[in-house]
C-alpha positions, -999 to 999 in steps of 0.1 A, spaced: 0 0 0 12 35 -8 3 58 20 2 90 -1 -23 75 -25 -46 65 4 -42 95 26 -79 105 23 -91 70 32 -69 71 63 -83 105 72 -118 91 69 -108 61 91 -87 79 118 -100 115 120 -113 116 156 -109 137 187 -75 136 204 -56 156 230 -31 182 219 -7 169 246 5 202 259 5 183 292 2 147 303 -21 137 319 -42 162 300 -63 189 317 -97 172 312 -86 148 340 -80 175 366 -103 173 396 -113 195 426 -96 173 452 -64 192 443 -67 225 461 -45 254 474 -32 232 502 -19 206 478 -3 233 456 14 248 486 30 215 494 43 211 459 57 247 460 74 239 493 91 209 477 108 229 449 145 226 452 165 258 459 186 255 428 157 246 405 150 271 377 115 283 372 94 293 342 67 319 349 34 325 331 8 352 335 -27 349 322 -46 381 312 -82 371 304 -94 402 286 -98 413 250 -111 444 233 -133 423 210 -144 386 209 -131 367 178 -156 340 168 -129 312 165 -115 318 200 -113 289 224 -94 308 252 -107 320 286 -113 357 279 -138 384 286 -149 417 269 -150 444 296 -173 475 296 -144 496 310 -108 493 321 -116 494 358 -121 456 362 -87 450 345 -70 474 369 -86 456 398 -75 423 383 -39 435 382 -41 445 419 -51 409 427 -25 394 403 2 413 423 -11 399 455 -12 364 441 25 368 432 31 378 468 12 348 481 31 323 459 65 339 467 58 336 504 52 298 500 86 296 481 103 315 509 133 325 487 141 344 455 140 315 430 159 317 397 136 323 367 147 316 331 115 325 312 84 347 316 55 343 292 23 364 290 -8 350 274 -45 355 273 -68 369 262 -47 398 252 -19 407 277 -15 441 261 -51 449 269 -34 461 302 -19 496 303 18 500 300 19 512 336 1 481 349 24 458 328 53 476 344 39 470 379 37 433 373 72 431 360 85 450 390 67 426 413 81 396 395 117 410 397 111 417 434 104 380 442 122 361 414 159 361 403 153 368 366 183 356 346 200 380 322 194 357 292 158 349 302 132 349 274 104 374 281 76 367 257 42 383 252 12 377 230 0 409 212 -31 418 192 -18 439 163 -52 457 161 -49 474 195 -11 479 201 5 513 198 40 522 189 46 538 223 35 506 241 58 485 221 87 508 231 76 505 267 76 467 265 111 467 250 123 489 278 108 465 303 129 437 288 103 420 265 124 403 239 100 380 220 65 388 209 38 368 192 14 387 169 -20 371 165 -26 371 127 -48 341 119 -55 350 83 -51 379 59 -81 372 37 -107 400 41 -137 376 38 -123 351 63 -116 380 87 -151 392 85 -164 357 91 -143 352 123 -150 388 135 -113 399 132 -107 427 108 -69 431 105 -54 443 73 -20 431 61 -7 467 62 -16 469 99 4 438 107 33 451 86 33 483 105 33 468 140 60 443 130 82 473 119 74 490 152 87 460 171 119 459 151 124 496 155 121 491 193 148 464 192 125 433 194 137 410 166 123 377 179 89 379 163 63 351 161 31 350 141 1 329 151 -19 317 120 -48 293 115 -62 269 89 -95 252 88 -115 284 93 -147 292 74 -143 305 39 -106 295 38 -95 278 6 -63 265 -9 -58 299 -26 -65 320 4 -42 298 26 -13 301 2 -17 338 -2 -18 343 36 14 323 40 31 342 13 21 375 29 31 363 64 65 351 52 71 385 34 72 401 69 100 377 79 90 366 114 114 343 131 88 316 137 52 308 129 26 287 148 0 275 124 -29 259 143 -58 240 129 -90 256 140 -105 237 170 -143 238 168 -153 232 205 -187 250 208 -195 229 240 -167 249 256 -168 282 236 -204 288 228 -197 319 207 -181 295 181 -216 285 171 -217 317 150 -192 300 126 -217 272 119 -235 296 96 -206 292 72 -193 262 53 -162 251 71 -134 230 55 -138 192 60 -110 170 71 -98 164 36 -97 201 29 -79 208 62 -52 183 52 -48 200 18 -46 234 34 -19 222 58 2 207 30 -2 239 10 9 261 38 38 238 46 50 241 10 46 278 9 65 283 41 93 259 30 98 281 -1 106 310 23 131 291 44 108 280 72 115 246 86 90 224 104 91 220 141 68 195 156 32 192 142 23 229 138 53 252 142 77 266 116 110 285 122 139 300 105 171 281 108 187 307 131 157 307 155 161 293 190 132 269 185 149 252 155 182 252 173 165 233 202 151 208 177 185 202 162 202 198 196 176 174 210 164 200 235 129 208 221 101 205 247 63 208 248 42 223 276 12 245 280 29 271 258 32 245 230 66 238 215 92 256 235 129 261 243 119 262 280 140 237 300 124 244 334 106 214 350 84 238 370 61 265 356 45 288 381 14 304 366 -6 334 378 -40 347 370 -75 332 365 -75 298 348 -37 297 348 -22 262 352 10 256 371 32 225 365 54 211 392 71 178 397 43 169 421 15 177 398 -7 203 381 -26 231 398 -52 252 380 -66 285 392 -103 291 392 -116 306 359 -142 326 378 -130 362 384 -152 366 415 -138 335 431 -103 344 421 -107 378 438 -123 362 469 -95 336 474 -67 362 471 -85 387 494 -86 359 520 -49 352 516 -55 319 499 -41 305 466 -69 305 440 -64 268 431 -96 252 419 -85 219 406 -55 199 395 -39 165 394 -12 148 413 12 128 391 33 98 399 64 82 384 43 62 359 27 94 346 61 111 343 74 82 323 45 82 298 47 120 296 84 117 285 74 90 259 46 112 245 66 144 245 94 127 225 69 116 199 52 150 197 86 167 193 105 142 171 79 118 157 97 88 172 99 74 207 108 43 227 85 28 253 109 1 266 107 16 301 71 5 305 63 -29 321 59 -59 300 21 -59 303 20 -22 295 42 -27 264 18 -54 252 -11 -30 256 7 -2 237 16 -26 209 -20 -37 206 -31 0 203 -3 6 177 -12 -24 156 -38 -7 133 -15 22 126 13 -2 117 -9 -23 95 -20 8 76 17 18 70 16 49 92 44 39 116 75 18 116 80 -3 148 111 -22 158 105 -38 192 95 -9 214 109 18 191 83 36 171 86 61 143 59 80 124 63 81 86 66 115 71 33 113 53 14 103 85 27 131 108 -8 147 104 -20 118 127 6 124 154 -18 134 182 -40 103 175 -10 80 174 1 94 208 -31 82 224 -16 46 222 8 57 250 -19 75 270 -31 54 300 -58 80 308 -72 83 273 -108 72 265 -123 82 231 -152 106 236 -169 134 217 -171 169 231 -138 166 250 -110 173 225 -107 189 191 -104 165 161 -70 152 153 -69 163 116 
């Protein structure tokens, strides 16, 4: 059988919901038995010389995009955001008190929502608080997601002065009709302008976030968007397949008024965008990232140091990520701890001097072992599950059998490699190593 000739048959057979594996076990298994007390214990067990990664979640946007699957709100005024920052600063104090020392930090990432919804003064207040409590390393990556529609040149200058050295512009698509459908009007010239502002301010590590599988996208619009994006010369691009999860993000139902690409069309779109980016010198990293050869992400791939966490593919080597803000998820060697998504409960916990942890999951050595196996597959399309017990190996082999029979993987003993043509199925193949996974609709986005 020639896989390329039968790719659409395989899509019909295997296109099913599967986790994105930005964590293992995945967040849908978190439960409320993990609370602030459990998280405090994990914080107390962090070793003195262990480097940390920090994350801040800002759940506000100026306008709701119809495709969005993030925790975000549209505010009637800036006052609730200013209040949120006050509580965020207190949360940082509370966590720092549990650490009881100024821990080394090698990375800070801001996500949302739109982090730059906050005023430059409030962003500066947060940075000052972080530098008070954490030993920020000189070569640390300070990254921030930015909406090109709302950023100003002055704010970009302020961000650069605060040490921000990598920014991700949300682009999604440059086609006017697609933008209207997803409620995100954002002309190419506008993105070109803000990209130049960033470079003028000394920020040269620039990422673009793009999407495929959106309503009204076609092979032609996808290729044109990729050509336009590449012409602005970002260092890396994340190109995500649109995840239609209306059971989680009800506003996505608005997109059901449009004809959306089916799984075959999504595959075609991904192959077209991959080819377009390759022509401009962008090399694939994992399942959905592309980077220039001199970008740190591709360097990490070459050196065997690529990782995957809640930020997606990353150069972050820290085993512990401390996260702040509503819905933010922290990852420690002991387990995962997620803050409440409810702003009222978030405020109440902090005002009472408590960590706003709402749920999470304790992990054991077996989970850590499978996490390493899955992460290797997600990053390098090959892995080895020899460290599992004999019975676990038999179970994995049984789950891999259909993929092997269909020519999608090569397996030698416990070593598994995904064939190039089948990389589109990586998330689904990874479920064979996932002891927690149970197929179900309305839980994960589809794999293709």
